[in-house]
N, C-alpha and C positions, 0 to 999 in steps of 0.2 A: 483499469486502464489508466496510464500515465499519458498527458498531452503534453504536446510540445512545448506549452508555455510553462510547464514545471521543470524542464529539463535543466540541468547545470552543468557546467564545464566539469570533466574527469569522470562523468557518470559512465557505466555501462548499461545500454537499455536493449530491451528485447519488446519489442509493440509492433501492432498492425498501423499501417498508414494507406491512405489513397495515393498512387503515384501520380502527381500533376505532369511530370514530363520525365525522359530519360533522354539522354544526348551523348555520343562518343566524343572523346577528346584526346589529344594528345600533349604529353608534358614536353618541356624544352629540350629534353633528352631523347624525345622519340618513343616513349612508353606509352601504350594506350591505357586509357581508364574512362570512367563515365561520371558523368554529371546527373544528379537526380534530384528531384524536387519532390519531396512528400508533405502531404497535407494531413492535418486534422481540423476539429472543429475550432481550435484555438489559433490556428494559423498555419504557417508553412515553414520547411527547413531545408536548407540544401544539403546534400549528401555526395560524398565521393566513393566510388568502387575502383580502388586503386589496381586489383588485379581482377578484372572481368572474366578471365579464363578459369578461375579458382574454383574448385569444385562445390564451395559452397554458395556460390552464385548462379541461381539458376534464371532462365529466360522469364522476363516478364515485359509489360508493355506500359504505356501510358494507359490511365485509368484502370489499371489492375489494385486491387487491394493486396498489399504486399505486408509481409512479415520480418521484418528488418531487426538483425543484432548489430549494433553498433557503439562506438565509443562518441561521447559528445566532446568535442572540441571548439576551441573560439580560434577564429581565422578573422583577422581585421575587426576585431570586438564584436563580431557576430557569431553565434551558435551554429556548428555546422556539423555533421555526422560522418564518422569516419565508418563505411559500411563494411562488414566482415562476413555477414551471411544476409542473403534475400531470398526469399521464395513467395509465390503467388499464394495467397491465404485460401482458404477453403471455405466454402459457403458454411455459415453457422458460426464461424471462428471470429466473426466481427460485426458489429451493429452500424448499418450504413447511416445512421443520425449520429453516430460519432463523428461524421466527416464531412457534416454541412455546418457552415460558418455561422456562429451565431453572434450577438451584439453582447456587451458585457452588462 
């Protein structure tokens, strides 16, 4: 497993995270999208789902462990995920200890 702290701009990632929050939003042009905050033991990262009705975007909720396929981008000098696919992870695909914060 790679952690959020290790991500670099331009990478394509496929990892499991704990979903801290998910909320709908609307662009200036009136297009719906979702803001997501994902966690692992090294920190958190914001993500955007630009097409929430796409076939690769499954239903998920806050506090779900989710498998995410995304591109790592920089927005205002902060790493962010452009989420292409997301699904709820099945039990056994993740270790809950990987999602508890730890000190350096």
